[in-house]
C-alpha positions as CSV (number, residue, x, y, z in Angstrom):
1,M,23.0,-35.9,-5.7
2,K,26.3,-35.2,-3.1
3,T,29.3,-35.7,-3.2
4,C,30.5,-37.4,0.7
5,T,33.2,-36.7,2.8
6,V,34.6,-39.0,3.8
7,C,35.1,-41.3,0.5
8,G,34.4,-38.6,-2.5
9,E,31.5,-41.1,-4.5
10,L,28.3,-39.9,-5.1
11,F,25.3,-41.4,-3.3
12,A,21.5,-40.7,-2.8
13,E,21.0,-38.6,0.3
14,T,17.6,-40.6,0.0
15,E,19.2,-44.0,0.9
16,I,17.0,-45.5,3.3
17,P,19.8,-47.5,6.7
18,T,18.4,-51.3,6.5
19,E,21.5,-53.2,8.5
20,P,22.9,-52.3,12.0
21,A,26.1,-51.1,10.8
22,V,24.4,-48.1,8.2
23,E,22.3,-47.5,11.1
24,M,24.9,-47.2,14.0
25,G,26.8,-45.4,11.4
26,A,24.5,-42.8,11.5
27,F,23.2,-42.2,15.0
28,L,27.1,-41.7,14.6
29,A,27.3,-38.9,12.3
30,R,24.4,-37.5,13.8
31,E,25.9,-37.0,17.6
32,V,29.1,-37.5,16.9
33,Y,30.8,-36.4,14.2
34,H,28.0,-33.7,13.4
35,D,27.7,-35.0,9.6
36,E,24.9,-36.2,9.0
37,G,23.2,-35.9,5.2
38,R,27.0,-35.6,4.4
39,V,28.5,-39.2,3.9
40,C,27.8,-42.5,2.3
41,L,25.6,-46.1,3.1
42,T,29.3,-47.6,2.7
43,C,31.4,-44.9,4.7
44,L,28.2,-44.9,7.2
45,A,29.2,-48.7,7.6
46,N,31.9,-48.9,8.0
47,R,32.0,-45.8,11.0
48,G,29.5,-47.8,12.2
49,R,31.2,-51.5,12.1
50,L,34.2,-50.5,13.9
51,A,31.7,-48.2,15.8
52,M,30.0,-51.6,17.3
53,M,34.0,-53.4,17.3
54,Y,36.3,-50.6,19.2
55,M,34.0,-48.4,20.8
56,R,32.7,-49.5,23.9
57,D,31.1,-46.5,25.3
58,Y,28.5,-46.9,22.5
59,D,27.5,-50.8,23.5
């Protein structure tokens, strides 16, 4: 179990992203924020949703 650097909740690093928002959040964690593996799926989904709405550079 790891602690999310955004919200502080414990999460299992083996969880697999299943929705597009989480996949977008994982992409951003890897390519933009460089915090891959340290953010939970909920925070990745929130980050991904916001990016899909407002970060038009990543369409």
